[in-house]
C-alpha positions in Angstrom: -165.2 89.7 -128.1 -168.4 88.1 -128.9 -168.1 84.4 -130.3 -171.1 82.4 -131.7 -170.5 78.6 -131.8 -172.4 76.8 -134.6 -172.6 72.9 -134.4 -174.8 70.0 -135.0 -174.3 68.6 -131.4 -174.0 70.1 -127.9 -174.0 68.3 -124.6 -176.1 68.0 -122.5 -178.8 68.6 -125.1 -177.8 66.2 -127.8 -174.7 63.9 -127.9 -173.7 61.4 -130.6 -170.0 61.8 -130.4 -167.0 63.8 -129.0 -168.3 67.0 -130.9 -171.0 67.3 -128.3 -168.6 67.2 -125.5 -166.5 70.0 -127.0 -169.4 72.4 -127.7 -170.8 71.7 -124.3 -167.4 72.5 -122.6 -165.3 74.9 -124.6 -167.7 77.8 -124.5 -168.2 77.5 -120.8 -164.4 77.6 -120.4 -164.2 80.7 -122.7 -166.9 82.4 -120.9 -165.0 82.4 -117.7 -162.0 84.2 -119.4 -161.9 88.0 -119.3 -163.8 89.9 -122.2 -165.4 86.8 -123.8 -169.1 86.7 -124.6 -170.0 83.2 -125.9 -173.2 81.9 -127.4 -174.1 78.5 -129.0 -176.6 77.7 -131.7 -177.7 74.0 -132.7 -180.8 72.5 -134.2 -183.7 71.8 -132.0 -184.0 67.9 -132.2 -186.8 65.7 -131.2 -184.4 63.8 -128.8 -183.5 66.9 -126.8 -185.0 66.1 -123.2 -188.1 67.7 -122.4 -186.6 69.2 -119.2 -184.6 71.5 -121.6 -187.4 71.9 -124.2 -189.9 73.1 -121.5 -187.5 76.0 -120.6 -187.0 77.3 -124.0 -188.6 80.6 -125.0 -189.4 81.8 -128.5 -187.5 84.8 -129.9 -188.7 85.1 -133.4 -190.6 83.2 -136.1 -189.6 83.7 -139.7 -189.3 82.2 -143.1 -186.3 81.7 -145.2 -185.7 80.7 -148.9 -184.5 77.2 -149.4 -183.8 76.2 -153.1 -187.0 75.6 -155.1 -189.1 75.9 -152.0 -190.3 79.4 -151.8 -190.3 79.7 -148.0 -189.6 77.4 -145.1 -190.4 78.1 -141.4 -187.7 79.0 -138.8 -188.5 79.2 -135.1 -185.5 80.8 -133.2 -185.8 79.7 -129.5 -183.4 80.2 -126.6 -182.4 78.9 -123.1 -179.8 80.0 -120.7 -177.9 77.1 -119.0 -175.1 77.8 -116.6 -173.1 80.6 -117.9 -174.1 80.2 -121.5 -177.1 81.3 -123.7 -178.1 78.7 -126.2 -180.2 79.1 -129.4 -182.1 76.5 -131.1 -183.3 76.4 -134.8 -186.7 74.9 -134.7 -188.4 73.1 -137.7 -190.5 70.2 -137.3 -189.7 68.6 -140.7 -186.0 69.1 -140.7 -185.3 68.2 -136.9 -188.3 68.2 -134.7 -189.9 65.0 -136.0 -186.7 62.9 -136.5 -185.8 60.1 -134.1 -182.1 60.4 -135.1 -179.6 63.3 -135.7 -177.8 62.0 -138.8 -177.9 59.5 -141.6 -181.0 60.7 -143.3 -181.2 60.6 -147.2 -182.0 64.4 -147.0 -179.2 65.4 -144.6 -177.8 67.8 -147.3 -181.0 69.6 -147.4 -181.4 69.6 -143.5 -178.1 71.1 -142.8 -178.3 73.6 -145.7 -181.5 74.7 -144.1 -179.8 74.9 -140.7 -176.9 76.9 -141.9 -179.1 79.4 -143.8 -181.3 79.7 -140.7 -178.4 80.5 -138.5 -177.2 83.3 -140.7 -180.7 84.7 -141.0 -181.2 84.5 -137.3 -178.3 87.0 -136.6 -180.5 90.2 -136.8 -182.8 88.6 -133.9 -180.0 87.7 -131.5 -179.2 90.1 -128.6 -175.6 90.3 -129.5 -173.6 90.9 -132.6 -170.9 88.1 -133.1 -167.3 89.2 -133.8 -166.5 85.6 -134.6 -168.6 82.7 -135.9 -167.0 79.5 -135.0 -168.4 76.7 -137.1 -167.8 73.0 -136.3 -167.4 70.1 -138.9 -169.3 69.8 -142.2 -172.8 70.5 -140.8 -171.8 74.2 -140.5 -168.9 74.5 -142.9 -170.8 76.3 -145.6 -171.3 79.4 -143.4 -167.9 81.2 -144.2 -168.7 80.8 -147.9 -172.2 82.1 -147.6 -171.0 85.1 -145.5 -168.6 85.9 -148.2 -170.8 85.3 -151.2 -174.6 85.8 -150.3 -174.6 87.7 -147.0 -172.1 90.5 -147.6 -173.6 92.7 -144.8 -171.7 90.4 -142.5 -168.4 90.4 -144.2 -166.9 92.1 -141.1 -167.4 88.8 -139.0 -164.5 86.6 -138.9 -164.9 82.9 -139.2 -163.3 79.9 -137.6 -163.8 76.3 -138.8 -162.9 73.5 -136.5 -162.4 70.0 -138.0 -163.1 67.4 -135.6 -162.6 64.5 -137.9 -161.7 65.1 -141.6 -163.0 61.8 -142.6 -166.5 63.2 -142.5 -166.9 66.0 -145.2 -170.5 66.3 -146.1 -170.3 65.0 -149.7 -173.5 65.2 -151.7 -174.8 65.6 -155.2 -173.5 68.8 -156.9 -177.1 69.8 -157.6 -177.7 70.3 -153.9 -176.0 73.7 -153.9 -179.3 75.1 -155.1 -180.6 74.8 -151.5 -178.4 77.8 -150.7 -179.8 79.9 -153.4 -176.5 80.8 -154.7 -174.8 80.5 -158.1 -172.3 77.7 -158.7 -168.9 78.3 -157.0 -165.9 76.1 -157.4 -165.1 76.8 -153.7 -167.9 74.2 -152.7 -167.2 71.6 -155.4 -164.7 68.8 -155.3 -164.4 66.1 -157.9 -168.0 66.8 -159.3 -169.6 66.7 -155.7 -170.9 69.3 -153.3 -168.4 69.2 -150.4 -169.5 71.2 -147.3 -166.2 70.9 -145.5 -164.0 71.8 -148.5 -165.9 75.2 -148.7 -165.1 75.8 -145.1 -161.4 74.9 -145.5 -161.2 77.4 -148.3 -163.2 80.3 -146.9 -162.8 80.2 -143.3 -160.4 82.9 -141.9 -158.9 80.3 -139.5 -159.0 76.5 -139.6 -158.4 74.7 -136.4 -158.3 71.0 -135.7 -158.2 69.2 -132.4 -154.5 68.3 -131.9 -151.1 69.7 -133.1 -150.1 66.3 -134.6 -153.5 65.9 -136.5 -153.0 69.4 -137.9 -149.9 68.1 -139.5 -151.3 64.6 -140.4 -154.1 66.0 -142.5 -151.8 67.8 -144.8 -150.3 64.4 -145.8 -151.7 61.9 -148.4 -152.1 59.2 -145.8 -154.5 61.4 -143.6 -155.7 64.2 -146.0 -158.8 62.4 -147.4 -158.5 64.5 -150.6 -158.0 67.8 -148.8 -154.3 67.6 -148.2 -153.4 70.0 -150.9 -155.9 72.7 -149.9 -154.7 72.3 -146.3 -151.1 72.7 -147.3 -152.0 75.8 -149.3 -153.6 77.3 -146.1 -150.8 75.8 -143.7 -150.3 79.4 -142.3 -154.0 79.5 -141.2 -154.2 75.9 -139.8 -153.8 75.6 -136.1 -154.0 72.5 -133.9 -155.4 72.9 -130.3 -156.1 69.7 -128.1 -159.5 69.3 -126.8 -159.8 69.2 -123.1 -162.2 67.5 -120.7 -164.4 68.7 -117.9 -162.6 68.4 -114.5 -166.0 68.6 -112.9 -167.7 65.8 -114.8 -164.5 63.7 -114.7 -163.2 63.9 -111.1 -162.5 60.6 -109.2 -162.6 62.6 -106.0 -166.2 63.6 -106.3 -167.7 61.4 -109.1 -171.1 60.2 -107.8 -171.1 57.3 -110.2 -168.2 55.6 -108.5 -168.4 53.0 -105.8 -165.7 54.9 -103.9 -164.2 58.3 -104.5 -160.4 58.7 -104.4 -157.5 61.0 -105.2 -153.9 60.3 -105.9 -153.3 59.4 -102.2 -155.9 56.9 -102.1 -155.9 55.6 -105.6 -155.0 52.0 -104.8 -157.9 51.4 -102.4 -160.2 53.4 -104.6 -159.5 51.2 -107.7 -160.0 48.0 -105.7 -163.5 49.2 -104.4 -164.5 50.2 -108.0 -163.3 47.0 -109.4 -165.3 45.1 -106.9 -168.4 47.2 -107.8 -167.7 46.8 -111.5 -167.3 43.0 -111.3 -170.7 42.7 -109.4 -172.3 44.9 -112.2 -170.9 42.6 -114.8 -171.7 39.4 -112.8 -168.0 38.4 -112.8 -166.1 36.7 -110.0 -162.7 38.2 -111.0 -159.8 38.7 -108.7 -159.5 42.4 -107.8 -155.8 42.2 -107.4 -155.3 41.4 -111.2 -154.5 44.1 -113.7 -157.7 45.1 -115.5 -157.2 46.1 -119.1 -160.3 47.9 -120.7 -161.6 49.5 -123.9 -164.4 52.0 -124.0 -164.9 52.9 -127.7 -167.0 52.7 -130.7 -166.2 49.3 -132.1 -164.9 50.3 -135.4 -161.8 49.8 -137.4 -160.5 53.4 -137.0 -160.0 52.5 -133.2 -157.3 49.9 -134.0 -159.6 47.0 -133.0 -158.3 44.7 -135.8 -154.9 44.9 -134.0 -156.6 44.0 -130.7 -158.4 41.1 -132.2 -155.1 39.7 -133.6 -153.4 39.5 -130.4 -155.7 39.5 -127.3 -156.1 35.8 -127.0 -152.3 35.4 -126.8 -152.2 38.1 -124.0 -155.0 36.3 -122.1 -153.3 33.0 -122.5 -150.0 34.4 -121.2 -151.0 36.7 -118.4 -153.2 36.6 -115.3 -155.3 39.6 -116.1 -158.9 40.9 -116.8 -160.3 42.4 -120.0 -163.4 44.4 -120.2 -165.0 46.1 -123.3 -167.8 48.6 -123.5 -169.1 49.8 -126.8 -171.0 49.1 -130.0 -170.3 49.4 -133.7 -169.4 47.1 -136.5 -171.0 43.6 -136.3 -167.7 41.7 -136.9 -166.1 43.3 -133.9 -169.2 42.9 -131.6 -169.2 39.2 -132.6 -165.5 38.8 -132.0 -165.7 40.2 -128.5 -168.8 38.3 -127.6 -167.3 35.0 -128.6 -164.1 36.1 -126.6 -166.2 36.4 -123.4 -167.6 32.9 -124.1 -164.1 31.5 -124.6 -162.7 33.2 -121.5 -165.4 33.4 -119.0 -163.0 33.8 -116.0 -161.2 36.7 -117.6 -163.5 38.6 -120.0 -166.7 40.6 -120.0 -168.3 42.5 -122.8 -171.0 45.0 -122.8 -172.5 45.9 -126.2 -173.9 49.3 -126.1 -173.3 52.3 -123.9 -173.9 53.0 -120.2 -172.5 56.2 -118.9 -172.5 55.0 -115.3 -170.7 51.9 -116.3 -168.2 53.9 -118.4 -167.3 55.9 -115.3 -166.9 52.7 -113.3 -164.7 51.1 -115.8 -162.4 54.2 -116.1 -162.1 54.3 -112.3 -161.5 50.5 -112.0 -159.1 49.9 -114.7 -155.3 49.8 -114.7 -154.6 49.9 -118.4 -156.8 51.6 -121.1 -156.3 50.4 -124.7 -156.7 52.9 -127.5 -154.4 51.8 -130.5 -156.2 53.8 -133.0 -155.3 53.8 -136.7 -155.9 57.6 -136.6 -157.3 59.8 -133.9 -157.9 63.6 -134.4 -157.7 64.2 -130.6 -159.4 61.4 -128.5 -161.1 61.9 -125.1 -160.9 58.4 -123.7 -157.2 58.6 -123.0 -157.6 61.9 -121.3 -160.4 60.6 -119.1 -158.3 57.5 -118.2 -155.5 59.7 -117.1 -157.8 61.7 -115.0 -158.8 58.4 -113.1 -155.3 57.1 -112.7 -155.7 54.7 -115.5 -152.6 54.4 -117.8 -153.4 54.7 -121.5 -151.7 52.4 -124.1 -152.0 54.2 -127.4 -150.6 54.3 -130.9 -148.6 57.6 -131.6 -151.0 59.2 -134.0 -153.0 62.5 -133.9 -153.9 63.6 -130.3 -152.8 60.3 -128.7 -149.2 61.4 -129.6 -149.8 64.7 -128.3 -151.3 63.7 -125.0 -149.7 60.4 -123.8 -146.1 60.7 -122.7 -144.7 57.2 -122.6 -143.0 55.7 -119.5 -139.2 56.3 -119.5 -137.6 53.9 -117.2 -134.4 55.9 -116.9 -135.9 58.8 -115.1 -139.4 57.5 -114.3 -141.3 60.1 -116.3 -144.3 59.7 -118.4 -147.8 58.4 -117.7 -148.5 55.8 -120.3 -147.3 53.4 -123.0 -147.2 53.9 -126.8 -146.1 52.4 -130.1 -145.8 53.9 -133.6 -146.1 51.3 -136.4 -149.6 50.2 -137.1 -149.2 46.4 -136.7 -150.3 43.8 -134.1 -146.8 42.8 -133.3 -145.9 46.3 -131.9 -149.2 46.4 -130.1 -148.6 43.0 -128.4 -145.1 43.9 -127.5 -146.3 47.0 -125.8 -149.0 45.3 -123.8 -146.5 42.7 -122.6 -144.2 45.5 -121.6 -146.9 47.3 -119.7 -148.1 44.2 -117.9 -144.5 43.4 -116.9 -144.0 46.9 -115.4 -147.4 46.3 -113.5 -146.3 42.9 -112.2 -142.6 43.5 -111.5 -142.5 47.1 -110.0 -145.4 48.4 -108.0 -143.3 51.3 -107.1 -142.8 52.3 -110.8 -146.5 51.7 -111.6 -147.7 53.8 -108.6 -145.4 56.7 -109.8 -146.9 56.5 -113.2 -150.4 56.6 -111.9 -149.6 59.6 -109.9 -148.1 61.3 -112.9 -151.2 60.5 -114.9 -153.5 62.0 -112.3 -151.4 65.2 -112.1 -151.6 65.8 -115.9 -153.7 68.8 -116.8 -156.0 68.5 -119.7 -158.8 70.6 -118.3 -160.6 73.0 -120.8 -159.4 76.2 -119.1 -155.9 75.6 -120.3 -157.0 75.1 -124.0 -159.6 77.8 -124.0 -156.8 80.3 -123.5 -155.2 79.0 -126.7 -158.6 79.6 -128.6 -158.9 83.1 -127.1 -155.3 83.9 -128.4 -156.2 82.7 -131.9 -159.5 84.9 -131.7 -157.5 87.9 -130.8 -155.0 87.4 -133.7 -158.0 87.2 -136.1 -159.6 90.4 -134.8 -156.3 92.3 -134.8 -155.8 91.4 -138.4 
């Protein structure tokens, strides 16, 4: 089967969020399965490193209609990296001369152009897709376009993956003219053009990034206005957990660590990485104390209002260290910066993102906080498990599907969790986790070994995608 992935991001070319990790890893995993030919197409952004741009070759130059503009240029370029051939839609105005990926006033026009350019590139590709797998709102109009404007491709099946339903691509209803199609109620919601809605209605299969999230988005609490549509399509909605790369995230071979380790040497490995981390942070912390960490966008979705409510009481009660890496909303950045000033012997904050530092924090930490208000899948908790760091999460979305809480009776599990979204329950769960760490090294060591043995690599989940593709093609 031939599968063409369409997305706005793809690691290692351009990464803003977790979408890039998925598009960078899932096609590679699928390619290694039998009878799967996989390609990826994304915009050619200015910020793509030159080491990749310099290796791209031109396939075709052509022009397409875009609304009232008679024609607009499309440069279709290609590059093979690893096992996958990638395609790039090149247009200086839409992508090639922009410093950022998103958040422009003309994003509707830019991604309308991208989607039309993808479809009109199909005759020039060196393979014919059986399935076009579109991701998030930036590509979600493609299933509708294939059904309404490009009927010559009506034999191609379409899959839409919703990585986060909160982002739907909502624009003025007048923007539908960019697609050179007549008004269609399938792309309209409450008087606005809604890219994602069109994909939910028209894609042959809708997937999202965990089983629990697939159920949550059908409820009023998590549906963001799409819950009725999703309930109507329930038989065609599937949740498949995201995986992580066991090559990139492997404590036994990670070159970004101070010392590599496996489950047999995790104790000494964590101490060495704590020592290196504290040097990096200019902190004279005791490496024998439990290290609690957060690596996250500093936004309310991640449950940081809960953390802010209780963290000082935790720091006043326990001998522990607290490290935060991330950036986001100004209120959260300010709170954590003031916290570091108030607790200079226990807290360090790094505002921004540093990949080397992130790897070091995962390796050095004992407890990883992720008490999200909602979480479609989450990657942080999966990476933490890989490095023998126990996640403490709220039971929502992918966090509920991937973190098995510690059971004292049979010593199973590899993390800690709570269900109700309130600071009291988070505080209680942190207290419990720290008491386990302090009172029973044997139990903690067993949980760490369970965590490192958990398999959340992409090959496992790529097989589930392949199974869904087969079902689509068999009809």
